[in-house]
Each structure stands twice: as C-alpha cells, then as structure tokens.
All heavy atoms as TSV, in Angstrom:
chain	resi	resn	atom	element	x	y	z
A	1	MET	N	N	36.253	182.596	220.715
A	1	MET	CA	C	36.171	181.523	221.681
A	1	MET	C	C	35.855	182.043	223.021
A	1	MET	O	O	36.634	182.268	223.937
A	1	MET	CB	C	37.572	180.923	221.830
A	1	MET	CG	C	37.965	180.196	220.589
A	1	MET	SD	S	39.577	179.389	220.809
A	1	MET	CE	C	39.993	179.204	219.239
A	2	LYS	N	N	34.557	182.412	223.177
A	2	LYS	CA	C	34.142	183.131	224.434
A	2	LYS	C	C	33.180	182.209	225.263
A	2	LYS	O	O	32.548	181.346	224.792
A	2	LYS	CB	C	33.456	184.464	224.161
A	2	LYS	CG	C	34.467	185.416	223.613
A	2	LYS	CD	C	33.934	186.741	223.760
A	2	LYS	CE	C	35.024	187.735	223.221
A	2	LYS	NZ	N	34.935	189.003	223.761
A	3	ASN	N	N	33.098	182.576	226.463
A	3	ASN	CA	C	32.181	181.919	227.472
A	3	ASN	C	C	30.808	182.593	227.312
A	3	ASN	O	O	30.736	183.771	227.017
A	3	ASN	CB	C	32.686	182.029	228.883
A	3	ASN	CG	C	33.613	180.983	229.253
A	3	ASN	OD1	O	33.630	179.968	228.600
A	3	ASN	ND2	N	34.132	181.123	230.377
A	4	ASN	N	N	29.754	181.764	227.648
A	4	ASN	CA	C	28.443	182.293	227.883
A	4	ASN	C	C	28.111	182.071	229.279
A	4	ASN	O	O	27.758	180.992	229.647
A	4	ASN	CB	C	27.621	181.499	226.771
A	4	ASN	CG	C	26.198	182.126	226.865
A	4	ASN	OD1	O	26.010	183.093	227.376
A	4	ASN	ND2	N	25.245	181.225	226.317
A	5	GLU	N	N	28.166	183.187	230.062
A	5	GLU	CA	C	27.812	183.054	231.439
A	5	GLU	C	C	28.590	181.920	232.146
A	5	GLU	O	O	28.094	181.141	232.922
A	5	GLU	CB	C	26.276	182.696	231.648
A	5	GLU	CG	C	25.338	183.762	231.186
A	5	GLU	CD	C	25.548	185.198	231.714
A	5	GLU	OE1	O	25.690	185.115	232.941
A	5	GLU	OE2	O	25.636	186.096	230.999
A	6	GLY	N	N	29.861	181.869	231.832
A	6	GLY	CA	C	30.777	181.022	232.476
A	6	GLY	C	C	30.868	179.548	231.993
A	6	GLY	O	O	31.569	178.710	232.478
A	7	LYS	N	N	30.174	179.316	230.829
A	7	LYS	CA	C	30.154	177.977	230.340
A	7	LYS	C	C	30.705	178.192	228.806
A	7	LYS	O	O	30.253	179.044	228.085
A	7	LYS	CB	C	28.800	177.365	230.204
A	7	LYS	CG	C	28.220	177.168	231.604
A	7	LYS	CD	C	26.713	176.626	231.504
A	7	LYS	CE	C	26.242	176.477	232.759
A	7	LYS	NZ	N	24.815	176.226	232.947
A	8	ILE	N	N	31.684	177.271	228.633
A	8	ILE	CA	C	32.357	177.311	227.197
A	8	ILE	C	C	31.311	176.845	226.167
A	8	ILE	O	O	30.588	175.838	226.365
A	8	ILE	CB	C	33.658	176.554	227.111
A	8	ILE	CG1	C	34.678	177.289	228.143
A	8	ILE	CG2	C	34.197	176.353	225.783
A	8	ILE	CD1	C	36.073	176.753	227.958
A	9	THR	N	N	31.164	177.455	224.996
A	9	THR	CA	C	30.201	177.263	224.120
A	9	THR	C	C	30.647	176.277	222.920
A	9	THR	O	O	30.033	175.775	222.143
A	9	THR	CB	C	29.577	178.449	223.610
A	9	THR	OG1	O	30.614	179.224	222.882
A	9	THR	CG2	C	28.742	179.233	224.496
A	10	GLU	N	N	31.995	176.100	222.821
A	10	GLU	CA	C	32.685	175.324	221.694
A	10	GLU	C	C	32.521	173.858	222.019
A	10	GLU	O	O	32.247	173.471	223.145
A	10	GLU	CB	C	34.038	175.828	221.456
A	10	GLU	CG	C	34.196	177.072	220.825
A	10	GLU	CD	C	34.089	178.314	221.764
A	10	GLU	OE1	O	34.357	178.140	222.970
A	10	GLU	OE2	O	33.810	179.359	221.451
A	11	SER	N	N	32.844	173.137	221.046
A	11	SER	CA	C	32.917	171.589	221.199
A	11	SER	C	C	34.120	171.134	222.150
A	11	SER	O	O	34.897	171.921	222.393
A	11	SER	CB	C	33.057	170.861	219.919
A	11	SER	OG	O	34.357	171.143	219.299
A	12	SER	N	N	33.934	170.010	222.543
A	12	SER	CA	C	35.002	169.505	223.612
A	12	SER	C	C	36.432	169.576	223.114
A	12	SER	O	O	37.426	169.688	223.888
A	12	SER	CB	C	34.666	168.041	224.010
A	12	SER	OG	O	34.671	167.162	222.941
A	13	GLU	N	N	36.652	169.512	221.801
A	13	GLU	CA	C	37.972	169.562	221.159
A	13	GLU	C	C	38.565	170.979	221.380
A	13	GLU	O	O	39.673	171.188	221.340
A	13	GLU	CB	C	37.963	169.202	219.733
A	13	GLU	CG	C	37.577	167.816	219.432
A	13	GLU	CD	C	36.028	167.636	219.203
A	13	GLU	OE1	O	35.531	168.567	218.541
A	13	GLU	OE2	O	35.527	166.625	219.561
A	14	ASP	N	N	37.690	172.002	221.528
A	14	ASP	CA	C	38.128	173.345	221.618
A	14	ASP	C	C	38.119	173.917	222.999
A	14	ASP	O	O	38.646	174.903	223.218
A	14	ASP	CB	C	37.143	174.317	220.865
A	14	ASP	CG	C	37.270	174.108	219.336
A	14	ASP	OD1	O	38.292	173.469	218.772
A	14	ASP	OD2	O	36.225	174.255	218.607
A	15	THR	N	N	37.684	173.076	223.966
A	15	THR	CA	C	37.840	173.569	225.298
A	15	THR	C	C	39.061	173.230	226.062
A	15	THR	O	O	39.694	172.164	225.822
A	15	THR	CB	C	36.652	172.839	226.255
A	15	THR	OG1	O	36.715	171.458	226.075
A	15	THR	CG2	C	35.267	173.185	225.649
A	16	PRO	N	N	39.553	174.145	226.929
A	16	PRO	CA	C	40.672	173.802	227.831
A	16	PRO	C	C	40.412	172.550	228.596
A	16	PRO	O	O	39.324	172.321	229.082
A	16	PRO	CB	C	40.946	174.981	228.578
A	16	PRO	CG	C	39.820	176.041	228.327
A	16	PRO	CD	C	38.906	175.330	227.381
A	17	ARG	N	N	41.424	171.826	228.925
A	17	ARG	CA	C	41.265	170.660	229.795
A	17	ARG	C	C	40.878	171.050	231.239
A	17	ARG	O	O	40.061	170.437	231.771
A	17	ARG	CB	C	42.558	169.900	229.825
A	17	ARG	CG	C	42.964	169.215	228.647
A	17	ARG	CD	C	44.258	168.532	228.700
A	17	ARG	NE	N	44.626	168.118	227.300
A	17	ARG	CZ	C	44.954	166.837	226.969
A	17	ARG	NH1	N	45.057	166.013	227.875
A	17	ARG	NH2	N	45.455	166.515	225.761
A	18	THR	N	N	41.484	172.176	231.655
A	18	THR	CA	C	41.088	172.665	232.920
A	18	THR	C	C	40.440	174.144	232.769
A	18	THR	O	O	41.025	174.757	231.867
A	18	THR	CB	C	42.342	172.848	233.839
A	18	THR	OG1	O	42.982	171.609	233.849
A	18	THR	CG2	C	42.067	173.249	235.117
A	19	GLN	N	N	39.555	174.552	233.459
A	19	GLN	CA	C	39.044	175.889	233.338
A	19	GLN	C	C	38.608	176.495	234.653
A	19	GLN	O	O	38.293	175.543	235.503
A	19	GLN	CB	C	37.793	175.815	232.319
A	19	GLN	CG	C	36.656	175.003	232.739
A	19	GLN	CD	C	35.578	174.940	231.594
A	19	GLN	OE1	O	35.937	175.380	230.545
A	19	GLN	NE2	N	34.501	174.345	231.943
A	20	TRP	N	N	38.423	177.708	234.790
A	20	TRP	CA	C	37.893	178.452	235.953
A	20	TRP	C	C	36.531	178.326	235.932
A	20	TRP	O	O	35.739	178.487	234.987
A	20	TRP	CB	C	38.395	179.732	236.098
A	20	TRP	CG	C	39.920	179.920	236.212
A	20	TRP	CD1	C	40.800	180.388	235.322
A	20	TRP	CD2	C	40.681	179.655	237.490
A	20	TRP	NE1	N	42.028	180.398	235.767
A	20	TRP	CE2	C	41.996	180.011	237.210
A	20	TRP	CE3	C	40.316	179.249	238.742
A	20	TRP	CZ2	C	43.067	179.827	238.076
A	20	TRP	CZ3	C	41.227	179.150	239.548
A	20	TRP	CH2	C	42.573	179.357	239.349
A	21	THR	N	N	35.818	178.054	237.105
A	21	THR	CA	C	34.459	177.999	237.241
A	21	THR	C	C	34.145	178.955	238.465
A	21	THR	O	O	34.666	178.844	239.427
A	21	THR	CB	C	34.001	176.485	237.577
A	21	THR	OG1	O	34.324	175.751	236.491
A	21	THR	CG2	C	32.399	176.503	237.714
A	22	ILE	N	N	33.006	179.619	238.299
A	22	ILE	CA	C	32.441	180.429	239.436
A	22	ILE	C	C	31.238	179.754	239.907
A	22	ILE	O	O	30.366	179.414	239.368
A	22	ILE	CB	C	32.231	181.904	238.870
A	22	ILE	CG1	C	33.219	182.574	238.312
A	22	ILE	CG2	C	31.416	182.696	239.999
A	22	ILE	CD1	C	32.982	183.788	237.647
A	23	ASP	N	N	31.328	179.527	241.362
A	23	ASP	CA	C	30.206	178.934	242.091
A	23	ASP	C	C	29.375	180.106	242.608
A	23	ASP	O	O	29.683	180.953	243.448
A	23	ASP	CB	C	30.744	178.322	243.356
A	23	ASP	CG	C	29.728	177.608	244.013
A	23	ASP	OD1	O	28.523	177.871	243.976
A	23	ASP	OD2	O	30.118	176.697	244.918
A	24	TYR	N	N	28.205	180.296	241.763
A	24	TYR	CA	C	27.403	181.464	242.114
A	24	TYR	C	C	26.647	181.280	243.381
A	24	TYR	O	O	26.150	182.452	243.957
A	24	TYR	CB	C	26.411	181.682	240.931
A	24	TYR	CG	C	27.122	182.044	239.633
A	24	TYR	CD1	C	27.145	181.173	238.517
A	24	TYR	CD2	C	27.704	183.304	239.494
A	24	TYR	CE1	C	27.803	181.553	237.332
A	24	TYR	CE2	C	28.316	183.655	238.438
A	24	TYR	CZ	C	28.452	182.837	237.387
A	24	TYR	OH	O	29.126	183.166	236.197
A	25	LYS	N	N	26.569	180.246	244.048
A	25	LYS	CA	C	26.056	180.123	245.458
A	25	LYS	C	C	26.925	180.744	246.321
A	25	LYS	O	O	26.530	181.146	247.434
A	25	LYS	CB	C	25.797	178.719	245.760
A	25	LYS	CG	C	24.723	177.984	245.050
A	25	LYS	CD	C	24.478	176.524	245.333
A	25	LYS	CE	C	23.517	175.916	244.415
A	25	LYS	NZ	N	23.361	174.550	244.686
A	26	LYS	N	N	28.218	180.801	246.088
A	26	LYS	CA	C	29.258	181.412	247.006
A	26	LYS	C	C	29.556	182.892	246.696
A	26	LYS	O	O	29.847	183.675	247.514
A	26	LYS	CB	C	30.599	180.602	247.036
A	26	LYS	CG	C	30.467	179.224	247.607
A	26	LYS	CD	C	31.858	178.525	247.531
A	26	LYS	CE	C	31.881	177.105	248.197
A	26	LYS	NZ	N	33.152	176.539	247.987
A	27	CYS	N	N	29.541	183.223	245.449
A	27	CYS	CA	C	29.816	184.562	244.850
A	27	CYS	C	C	28.858	185.596	245.462
A	27	CYS	O	O	27.648	185.498	245.382
A	27	CYS	CB	C	29.820	184.519	243.483
A	27	CYS	SG	S	30.276	186.150	242.670
A	28	THR	N	N	29.466	186.650	245.930
A	28	THR	CA	C	28.834	187.663	246.435
A	28	THR	C	C	28.799	188.925	245.528
A	28	THR	O	O	28.243	189.980	245.879
A	28	THR	CB	C	29.236	188.180	247.916
A	28	THR	OG1	O	30.649	188.784	247.706
A	28	THR	CG2	C	29.264	187.060	248.773
A	29	VAL	N	N	29.427	188.815	244.447
A	29	VAL	CA	C	29.546	189.809	243.391
A	29	VAL	C	C	30.205	191.074	244.002
A	29	VAL	O	O	29.928	192.285	243.647
A	29	VAL	CB	C	28.251	190.192	242.782
A	29	VAL	CG1	C	28.362	190.997	241.460
A	29	VAL	CG2	C	27.315	188.930	242.419
A	30	CYS	N	N	31.283	190.826	244.691
A	30	CYS	CA	C	32.058	191.847	245.283
A	30	CYS	C	C	32.955	192.629	244.315
A	30	CYS	O	O	33.289	193.770	244.440
A	30	CYS	CB	C	32.796	191.467	246.582
A	30	CYS	SG	S	34.169	190.495	246.122
A	31	GLY	N	N	33.319	191.964	243.259
A	31	GLY	CA	C	34.136	192.452	242.204
A	31	GLY	C	C	35.626	192.346	242.417
A	31	GLY	O	O	36.413	192.763	241.652
A	32	GLU	N	N	36.141	191.819	243.486
A	32	GLU	CA	C	37.559	191.709	243.838
A	32	GLU	C	C	38.232	190.947	242.661
A	32	GLU	O	O	39.387	191.232	242.331
A	32	GLU	CB	C	37.869	191.127	245.214
A	32	GLU	CG	C	37.382	192.130	246.210
A	32	GLU	CD	C	38.091	193.436	246.353
A	32	GLU	OE1	O	39.376	193.505	246.086
A	32	GLU	OE2	O	37.454	194.582	246.525
A	33	CYS	N	N	37.650	190.016	242.218
A	33	CYS	CA	C	38.327	189.084	241.158
A	33	CYS	C	C	38.482	189.852	239.940
A	33	CYS	O	O	39.437	189.685	239.158
A	33	CYS	CB	C	37.445	187.768	240.946
A	33	CYS	SG	S	35.632	188.156	240.502
A	34	ILE	N	N	37.553	190.698	239.526
A	34	ILE	CA	C	37.541	191.504	238.313
A	34	ILE	C	C	38.781	192.435	238.530
A	34	ILE	O	O	39.574	192.474	237.455
A	34	ILE	CB	C	36.246	192.496	238.186
A	34	ILE	CG1	C	35.078	191.574	237.880
A	34	ILE	CG2	C	36.503	193.502	237.080
A	34	ILE	CD1	C	33.674	192.283	237.978
A	35	TYR	N	N	38.987	193.025	239.594
A	35	TYR	CA	C	40.265	193.860	239.694
A	35	TYR	C	C	41.537	193.102	239.772
A	35	TYR	O	O	42.596	193.640	239.423
A	35	TYR	CB	C	39.993	194.805	240.952
A	35	TYR	CG	C	38.816	195.745	240.758
A	35	TYR	CD1	C	37.769	195.556	241.680
A	35	TYR	CD2	C	38.748	196.645	239.900
A	35	TYR	CE1	C	36.737	196.329	241.716
A	35	TYR	CE2	C	37.636	197.373	239.806
A	35	TYR	CZ	C	36.560	197.231	240.647
A	35	TYR	OH	O	35.391	197.946	240.488
A	36	ALA	N	N	41.410	191.837	240.273
A	36	ALA	CA	C	42.662	191.060	240.413
A	36	ALA	C	C	43.066	190.615	239.136
A	36	ALA	O	O	44.304	190.246	238.886
A	36	ALA	CB	C	42.442	189.897	241.457
A	37	CYS	N	N	42.315	190.342	238.138
A	37	CYS	CA	C	42.628	189.772	236.755
A	37	CYS	C	C	43.500	190.745	235.998
A	37	CYS	O	O	42.856	191.814	235.453
A	37	CYS	CB	C	41.460	189.276	236.073
A	37	CYS	SG	S	41.858	188.416	234.508
A	38	LYS	N	N	44.711	190.429	235.743
A	38	LYS	CA	C	45.552	191.302	235.043
A	38	LYS	C	C	45.145	191.389	233.426
A	38	LYS	O	O	45.474	192.333	232.777
A	38	LYS	CB	C	46.946	190.908	235.090
A	38	LYS	CG	C	47.609	190.971	236.410
A	38	LYS	CD	C	49.030	190.501	236.493
A	38	LYS	CE	C	49.355	189.924	237.901
A	38	LYS	NZ	N	49.588	188.547	237.986
A	39	LYS	N	N	44.613	190.267	233.007
A	39	LYS	CA	C	44.229	190.147	231.624
A	39	LYS	C	C	42.776	190.648	231.299
A	39	LYS	O	O	42.301	190.640	230.252
A	39	LYS	CB	C	44.364	188.744	231.117
A	39	LYS	CG	C	45.769	188.266	230.993
A	39	LYS	CD	C	45.911	187.039	230.342
A	39	LYS	CE	C	47.448	186.870	229.914
A	39	LYS	NZ	N	47.493	186.191	228.602
A	40	ARG	N	N	42.051	191.155	232.491
A	40	ARG	CA	C	40.695	191.590	232.305
A	40	ARG	C	C	39.843	190.680	231.582
A	40	ARG	O	O	39.024	191.054	230.689
A	40	ARG	CB	C	40.758	193.054	231.516
A	40	ARG	CG	C	41.544	194.087	232.272
A	40	ARG	CD	C	41.021	194.509	233.499
A	40	ARG	NE	N	41.789	195.493	234.195
A	40	ARG	CZ	C	42.336	195.426	235.533
A	40	ARG	NH1	N	42.002	194.285	236.221
A	40	ARG	NH2	N	43.095	196.426	235.875
A	41	LEU	N	N	39.751	189.487	232.186
A	41	LEU	CA	C	39.010	188.372	231.526
A	41	LEU	C	C	37.693	188.100	232.437
A	41	LEU	O	O	36.818	187.283	232.013
A	41	LEU	CB	C	39.669	187.034	231.551
A	41	LEU	CG	C	41.019	187.161	230.727
A	41	LEU	CD1	C	41.757	185.796	230.708
A	41	LEU	CD2	C	40.606	187.496	229.199
A	42	LEU	N	N	37.423	188.953	233.319
A	42	LEU	CA	C	36.298	188.850	234.242
A	42	LEU	C	C	35.469	190.158	234.105
A	42	LEU	O	O	36.018	191.204	233.999
A	42	LEU	CB	C	36.501	188.579	235.678
A	42	LEU	CG	C	37.191	187.309	235.962
A	42	LEU	CD1	C	38.186	187.336	237.054
A	42	LEU	CD2	C	36.229	186.162	236.165
A	43	GLU	N	N	34.065	189.995	234.048
A	43	GLU	CA	C	33.331	191.230	233.996
A	43	GLU	C	C	31.924	190.987	234.706
A	43	GLU	O	O	31.557	189.899	234.884
A	43	GLU	CB	C	33.129	191.693	232.577
A	43	GLU	CG	C	32.322	190.796	231.603
A	43	GLU	CD	C	32.246	191.260	230.298
A	43	GLU	OE1	O	33.213	191.741	229.646
A	43	GLU	OE2	O	31.142	191.272	229.717
A	44	LEU	N	N	31.314	192.085	234.969
A	44	LEU	CA	C	29.998	192.025	235.577
A	44	LEU	C	C	28.888	192.115	234.472
A	44	LEU	O	O	28.991	193.055	233.720
A	44	LEU	CB	C	29.930	193.283	236.597
A	44	LEU	CG	C	28.529	193.234	237.289
A	44	LEU	CD1	C	28.333	192.034	238.179
A	44	LEU	CD2	C	28.516	194.519	238.260
A	45	LYS	N	N	27.930	191.127	234.460
A	45	LYS	CA	C	26.883	191.097	233.478
A	45	LYS	C	C	25.702	190.483	234.140
A	45	LYS	O	O	25.815	189.480	234.701
A	45	LYS	CB	C	27.401	190.214	232.316
A	45	LYS	CG	C	26.347	190.263	231.189
A	45	LYS	CD	C	26.943	189.466	230.042
A	45	LYS	CE	C	25.900	189.430	228.827
A	45	LYS	NZ	N	26.368	188.752	227.788
A	46	ASN	N	N	24.687	191.392	233.987
A	46	ASN	CA	C	23.398	190.760	234.577
A	46	ASN	C	C	23.512	190.536	236.169
A	46	ASN	O	O	22.977	189.450	236.563
A	46	ASN	CB	C	22.691	189.655	233.796
A	46	ASN	CG	C	22.497	190.053	232.370
A	46	ASN	OD1	O	22.072	191.278	232.058
A	46	ASN	ND2	N	22.687	189.145	231.505
A	47	LYS	N	N	24.230	191.254	236.815
A	47	LYS	CA	C	24.437	191.064	238.270
A	47	LYS	C	C	25.086	189.776	238.672
A	47	LYS	O	O	25.043	189.218	239.717
A	47	LYS	CB	C	23.084	191.099	238.988
A	47	LYS	CG	C	22.408	192.446	238.863
A	47	LYS	CD	C	21.027	192.541	239.612
A	47	LYS	CE	C	20.328	193.735	239.378
A	47	LYS	NZ	N	19.021	193.697	239.957
A	48	ARG	N	N	26.045	189.361	237.699
A	48	ARG	CA	C	26.991	188.226	237.914
A	48	ARG	C	C	28.275	188.399	237.413
A	48	ARG	O	O	28.447	189.151	236.458
A	48	ARG	CB	C	26.350	186.894	237.231
A	48	ARG	CG	C	25.160	186.366	237.814
A	48	ARG	CD	C	24.673	185.073	237.085
A	48	ARG	NE	N	24.329	184.040	237.955
A	48	ARG	CZ	C	24.157	182.884	237.720
A	48	ARG	NH1	N	24.124	182.459	236.494
A	48	ARG	NH2	N	23.775	181.947	238.665
A	49	ILE	N	N	29.247	187.810	238.015
A	49	ILE	CA	C	30.568	187.902	237.457
A	49	ILE	C	C	30.713	186.694	236.426
A	49	ILE	O	O	30.271	185.715	236.710
A	49	ILE	CB	C	31.627	187.608	238.566
A	49	ILE	CG1	C	31.407	188.666	239.763
A	49	ILE	CG2	C	33.033	187.800	238.000
A	49	ILE	CD1	C	32.026	189.871	239.601
A	50	ILE	N	N	31.271	187.122	235.293
A	50	ILE	CA	C	31.423	186.040	234.271
A	50	ILE	C	C	32.927	186.045	233.792
A	50	ILE	O	O	33.522	187.013	233.746
A	50	ILE	CB	C	30.414	186.090	233.081
A	50	ILE	CG1	C	30.778	187.477	232.315
A	50	ILE	CG2	C	29.008	186.033	233.508
A	50	ILE	CD1	C	30.143	187.579	230.904
A	51	ILE	N	N	33.329	184.923	233.305
A	51	ILE	CA	C	34.716	184.840	232.707
A	51	ILE	C	C	34.416	184.834	231.252
A	51	ILE	O	O	33.736	184.028	230.619
A	51	ILE	CB	C	35.340	183.444	233.211
A	51	ILE	CG1	C	35.383	183.316	234.568
A	51	ILE	CG2	C	36.623	183.266	232.447
A	51	ILE	CD1	C	35.568	181.880	235.101
A	52	THR	N	N	35.019	185.944	230.545
A	52	THR	CA	C	34.705	186.100	229.146
A	52	THR	C	C	35.581	185.288	228.287
A	52	THR	O	O	35.133	185.041	227.121
A	52	THR	CB	C	35.012	187.666	228.880
A	52	THR	OG1	O	36.330	187.912	229.153
A	52	THR	CG2	C	34.040	188.446	229.716
A	53	ASP	N	N	36.727	184.809	228.671
A	53	ASP	CA	C	37.563	184.133	227.651
A	53	ASP	C	C	38.648	183.062	228.442
A	53	ASP	O	O	39.673	183.614	228.893
A	53	ASP	CB	C	38.429	185.044	226.751
A	53	ASP	CG	C	39.141	184.499	225.646
A	53	ASP	OD1	O	39.145	183.232	225.590
A	53	ASP	OD2	O	39.771	185.214	224.827
A	54	GLN	N	N	38.270	181.845	228.505
A	54	GLN	CA	C	39.059	180.985	229.229
A	54	GLN	C	C	40.409	180.721	228.414
A	54	GLN	O	O	41.393	180.434	229.026
A	54	GLN	CB	C	38.465	179.546	229.286
A	54	GLN	CG	C	37.065	179.584	230.192
A	54	GLN	CD	C	37.456	179.281	231.685
A	54	GLN	OE1	O	38.546	179.132	232.093
A	54	GLN	NE2	N	36.413	179.444	232.444
A	55	PHE	N	N	40.463	180.835	227.205
A	55	PHE	CA	C	41.505	180.536	226.303
A	55	PHE	C	C	42.587	181.633	226.416
A	55	PHE	O	O	43.844	181.296	226.178
A	55	PHE	CB	C	41.113	180.471	224.880
A	55	PHE	CG	C	40.331	179.188	224.633
A	55	PHE	CD1	C	38.941	179.214	224.653
A	55	PHE	CD2	C	40.941	178.096	224.373
A	55	PHE	CE1	C	38.260	178.213	224.494
A	55	PHE	CE2	C	40.101	176.877	224.298
A	55	PHE	CZ	C	38.674	176.954	224.280
A	56	SER	N	N	42.286	182.782	226.824
A	56	SER	CA	C	43.334	183.863	227.014
A	56	SER	C	C	43.872	183.912	228.385
A	56	SER	O	O	44.824	184.563	228.689
A	56	SER	CB	C	42.766	185.256	226.681
A	56	SER	OG	O	42.342	185.314	225.476
A	57	CYS	N	N	43.413	183.102	229.324
A	57	CYS	CA	C	43.738	183.030	230.741
A	57	CYS	C	C	45.244	182.417	230.802
A	57	CYS	O	O	45.467	181.329	230.059
A	57	CYS	CB	C	42.844	182.150	231.493
A	57	CYS	SG	S	43.193	181.935	233.190
A	58	ASP	N	N	46.086	182.905	231.618
A	58	ASP	CA	C	47.350	182.286	231.892
A	58	ASP	C	C	47.443	181.484	233.024
A	58	ASP	O	O	48.507	181.206	233.521
A	58	ASP	CB	C	48.415	183.516	231.759
A	58	ASP	CG	C	48.286	184.461	232.926
A	58	ASP	OD1	O	47.400	184.304	233.693
A	58	ASP	OD2	O	49.111	185.396	232.819
A	59	TRP	N	N	46.355	181.214	233.736
A	59	TRP	CA	C	46.136	180.348	234.922
A	59	TRP	C	C	47.088	180.867	236.143
A	59	TRP	O	O	47.405	179.990	236.949
A	59	TRP	CB	C	46.606	178.887	234.533
A	59	TRP	CG	C	45.795	178.479	233.239
A	59	TRP	CD1	C	46.492	178.373	232.116
A	59	TRP	CD2	C	44.442	178.130	233.078
A	59	TRP	NE1	N	45.506	177.879	231.182
A	59	TRP	CE2	C	44.272	177.816	231.782
A	59	TRP	CE3	C	43.464	178.149	233.961
A	59	TRP	CZ2	C	42.988	177.491	231.235
A	59	TRP	CZ3	C	42.251	177.909	233.523
A	59	TRP	CH2	C	42.005	177.434	232.102
A	60	CYS	N	N	47.147	182.229	236.250
A	60	CYS	CA	C	47.910	182.717	237.435
A	60	CYS	C	C	47.223	182.520	238.713
A	60	CYS	O	O	47.903	182.369	239.696
A	60	CYS	CB	C	48.159	184.134	237.143
A	60	CYS	SG	S	46.776	185.255	237.281
A	61	GLY	N	N	45.898	182.456	238.738
A	61	GLY	CA	C	45.066	182.166	239.971
A	61	GLY	C	C	44.851	183.496	240.720
A	61	GLY	O	O	44.327	183.435	241.850
A	62	ASP	N	N	45.130	184.606	240.104
A	62	ASP	CA	C	45.042	185.849	240.927
A	62	ASP	C	C	43.408	186.123	241.294
A	62	ASP	O	O	43.095	186.541	242.347
A	62	ASP	CB	C	45.460	187.109	240.138
A	62	ASP	CG	C	47.115	187.157	240.165
A	62	ASP	OD1	O	47.672	186.364	240.942
A	62	ASP	OD2	O	47.605	187.943	239.309
A	63	CYS	N	N	42.615	185.768	240.413
A	63	CYS	CA	C	41.228	185.880	240.584
A	63	CYS	C	C	40.676	185.034	241.677
A	63	CYS	O	O	40.030	185.608	242.638
A	63	CYS	CB	C	40.403	185.724	239.245
A	63	CYS	SG	S	40.559	183.936	238.652
A	64	SER	N	N	41.166	183.881	241.644
A	64	SER	CA	C	40.745	182.833	242.725
A	64	SER	C	C	41.413	183.302	244.090
A	64	SER	O	O	40.616	183.214	245.171
A	64	SER	CB	C	41.268	181.478	242.330
A	64	SER	OG	O	40.970	180.566	243.403
A	65	SER	N	N	42.551	183.730	244.128
A	65	SER	CA	C	43.150	184.275	245.379
A	65	SER	C	C	42.569	185.429	245.943
A	65	SER	O	O	42.472	185.707	247.172
A	65	SER	CB	C	44.640	184.501	245.203
A	65	SER	OG	O	45.305	183.348	244.689
A	66	ALA	N	N	41.969	186.339	245.034
A	66	ALA	CA	C	41.233	187.538	245.559
A	66	ALA	C	C	39.867	187.430	246.062
A	66	ALA	O	O	39.335	188.157	246.813
A	66	ALA	CB	C	41.093	188.494	244.360
A	67	CYS	N	N	39.274	186.215	245.755
A	67	CYS	CA	C	37.961	185.805	246.304
A	67	CYS	C	C	37.983	185.323	247.690
A	67	CYS	O	O	38.551	184.286	248.064
A	67	CYS	CB	C	37.439	184.714	245.316
A	67	CYS	SG	S	35.595	184.425	245.870
A	68	ALA	N	N	37.353	186.165	248.510
A	68	ALA	CA	C	37.332	185.656	250.000
A	68	ALA	C	C	36.475	184.648	250.210
A	68	ALA	O	O	36.506	183.961	251.352
A	68	ALA	CB	C	37.005	186.968	250.819
A	69	TYR	N	N	35.504	184.333	249.368
A	69	TYR	CA	C	34.464	183.316	249.524
A	69	TYR	C	C	34.763	182.015	248.748
A	69	TYR	O	O	33.868	181.166	248.695
A	69	TYR	CB	C	33.147	183.864	249.068
A	69	TYR	CG	C	32.881	185.125	249.870
A	69	TYR	CD1	C	33.201	186.431	249.344
A	69	TYR	CD2	C	32.295	185.042	251.148
A	69	TYR	CE1	C	32.943	187.539	250.025
A	69	TYR	CE2	C	31.993	186.202	251.956
A	69	TYR	CZ	C	32.289	187.421	251.274
A	69	TYR	OH	O	32.086	188.515	252.106
A	70	GLU	N	N	36.019	181.881	248.274
A	70	GLU	CA	C	36.391	180.619	247.413
A	70	GLU	C	C	35.376	180.268	246.425
A	70	GLU	O	O	35.085	179.105	246.201
A	70	GLU	CB	C	36.700	179.501	248.411
A	70	GLU	CG	C	37.838	179.890	249.464
A	70	GLU	CD	C	38.056	178.769	250.455
A	70	GLU	OE1	O	37.290	177.773	250.401
A	70	GLU	OE2	O	39.119	178.903	251.209
A	71	ALA	N	N	34.894	181.268	245.745
A	71	ALA	CA	C	33.839	181.071	244.583
A	71	ALA	C	C	34.447	180.748	243.287
A	71	ALA	O	O	33.729	180.203	242.475
A	71	ALA	CB	C	32.957	182.228	244.541
A	72	ILE	N	N	35.733	180.938	243.053
A	72	ILE	CA	C	36.331	180.696	241.774
A	72	ILE	C	C	37.342	179.559	242.124
A	72	ILE	O	O	38.333	179.630	242.786
A	72	ILE	CB	C	37.062	181.918	241.248
A	72	ILE	CG1	C	36.233	183.112	241.140
A	72	ILE	CG2	C	37.611	181.679	239.881
A	72	ILE	CD1	C	36.824	184.386	240.663
A	73	VAL	N	N	37.054	178.416	241.262
A	73	VAL	CA	C	37.894	177.179	241.437
A	73	VAL	C	C	38.209	176.636	240.052
A	73	VAL	O	O	37.627	176.915	239.103
A	73	VAL	CB	C	37.209	176.170	242.300
A	73	VAL	CG1	C	36.948	176.718	243.637
A	73	VAL	CG2	C	35.756	175.760	241.637
A	74	LEU	N	N	39.338	175.854	239.951
A	74	LEU	CA	C	39.677	175.192	238.712
A	74	LEU	C	C	38.829	173.788	238.740
A	74	LEU	O	O	38.631	173.200	239.693
A	74	LEU	CB	C	41.040	174.859	238.840
A	74	LEU	CG	C	42.084	175.870	238.322
A	74	LEU	CD1	C	43.567	175.418	238.625
A	74	LEU	CD2	C	41.896	176.329	236.972
A	75	THR	N	N	38.318	173.655	237.508
A	75	THR	CA	C	37.603	172.323	237.395
A	75	THR	C	C	38.035	171.525	236.262
A	75	THR	O	O	38.977	171.979	235.447
A	75	THR	CB	C	36.042	172.545	237.230
A	75	THR	OG1	O	35.898	173.422	236.004
A	75	THR	CG2	C	35.349	173.195	238.236
C-alpha cells in the first residue's frame, strides 16, 4: 500500500479518509520533513520529497510542523 509520487494508487476503499499532501509549488526540498518523521515515511526521489506510505502514518503532524513553507497539508 504505497504512494506513487505522493498519490495513493489503490482504489478509494483502500485509501485513508484523510491524507498528507505535498504542495510541490511551495516545497523547496530542504529535507526538514524527512528528518522530522519518526516513522521514516518521507524520502527524496527524483529531486522531490515523497510520502512512501500513508497507511503507516500515525498523523502526528511532525512533518508538517517542520516545514517552514507550509508545503505539507492534510487533505
């Protein structure tokens, strides 16, 4: 149950009701969110930060809080 560049690939029954989204227009790829995530669910891929697994997230918000540019939001 993994993301593909920040988008969940499973059907709507398998997706969380709420999920984190990265606004790539705001993201500067500083990497602070990667270090803030205790579960290591963010990674750098092709010069972009991606969320690798929304289902393992505990919704703590540390990644969002670490982002100075408010690029990570709940949708």
